[in-house]
C-alpha positions as CSV (number, residue, x, y, z in Angstrom):
1,M,-12.5,32.3,-29.4
2,E,-10.5,35.0,-27.6
3,C,-13.5,35.6,-25.4
4,Q,-13.5,31.9,-24.4
5,L,-9.8,32.1,-23.6
6,L,-10.3,35.2,-21.5
7,Q,-13.3,33.5,-19.7
8,R,-11.1,30.4,-19.0
9,Y,-8.3,32.7,-17.7
10,A,-10.8,34.5,-15.3
11,T,-12.0,31.1,-14.1
12,D,-8.3,30.1,-13.5
13,V,-7.6,33.2,-11.5
14,E,-10.7,32.7,-9.4
15,L,-9.9,29.0,-8.7
16,T,-6.3,30.0,-8.0
17,N,-7.4,32.6,-5.4
18,D,-9.5,29.9,-3.7
19,Y,-6.6,27.4,-3.8
20,V,-4.2,29.9,-2.2
21,K,-6.7,30.7,0.6
22,I,-7.3,27.1,1.3
23,R,-3.6,26.3,1.3
24,E,-2.9,29.1,3.8
25,Q,-5.7,27.7,6.0
26,Y,-4.3,24.3,5.7
27,S,-0.7,25.4,6.6
28,G,-2.1,26.8,9.8
29,T,-4.4,23.9,10.7
30,P,-4.1,20.9,8.5
31,T,-7.4,19.0,8.4
32,P,-8.7,16.2,6.2
33,Q,-11.6,18.6,5.0
34,L,-9.1,21.2,3.8
35,N,-7.0,18.6,2.2
36,N,-10.0,17.3,0.3
37,R,-10.9,20.8,-0.8
38,I,-7.4,21.3,-2.1
39,V,-7.6,18.0,-4.1
40,Q,-10.9,19.1,-5.6
41,L,-9.5,22.5,-6.5
42,K,-6.4,20.9,-8.0
43,A,-8.6,18.7,-10.2
44,Q,-10.7,21.7,-11.3
45,L,-7.5,23.7,-12.1
46,D,-6.1,20.8,-14.1
47,L,-9.2,20.8,-16.3
48,V,-9.1,24.6,-16.7
49,K,-5.4,24.3,-17.6
50,D,-6.2,21.6,-20.3
51,D,-9.0,23.7,-21.7
52,F,-6.8,26.8,-21.7
53,S,-4.1,25.0,-23.6
54,T,-6.6,23.6,-26.1
55,L,-8.1,27.0,-26.7
56,E,-4.7,28.6,-27.1
57,G,-3.8,25.9,-29.7
58,N,-7.0,26.6,-31.6
59,L,-6.5,30.4,-31.4
60,S,-2.9,30.1,-32.6
61,R,-4.0,28.2,-35.7
62,L,-6.6,30.8,-36.5
63,E,-4.0,33.6,-36.0
64,N,-1.4,31.6,-38.0
65,R,1.2,31.6,-35.2
66,Q,2.9,29.2,-32.9
67,P,0.9,28.4,-29.7
68,R,2.3,30.0,-26.5
69,Q,3.5,27.8,-23.8
70,I,1.4,28.0,-20.7
71,A,3.1,27.1,-17.4
72,I,0.5,26.6,-14.8
73,N,1.5,24.3,-11.9
74,F,-0.2,23.7,-8.5
75,V,1.6,21.5,-6.0
76,P,-0.8,20.3,-3.3
77,P,0.5,20.3,0.3
78,E,1.3,17.0,2.1
79,P,-1.8,15.3,3.6
80,P,-2.3,15.8,7.3
81,T,-0.3,13.5,9.6
82,G,-0.7,12.5,13.2
83,L,-4.5,12.5,13.1
84,Q,-6.3,10.8,16.0
85,A,-9.8,9.6,16.3
86,V,-11.6,11.0,19.3
87,V,-14.6,9.0,20.6
88,H,-17.2,10.7,22.7
């Protein structure tokens, strides 16, 4: 079970790195595509967070201890504004 927890942690770190990179790109040039990718990554991170919490709860029962609190929060940036349609 510890192996599963560590694998989930590694996935979380990888997704977090992707999330940070996309947010940095978005802050420079906000586009709908980047916003959509941020929303997708946030959904994936929420699932990993839930899995991580569940695994920690199971592991704590096996180890006869209280589960540790896991504080993982990702706040998405505001959606792009002032977009205009360009017709060619």
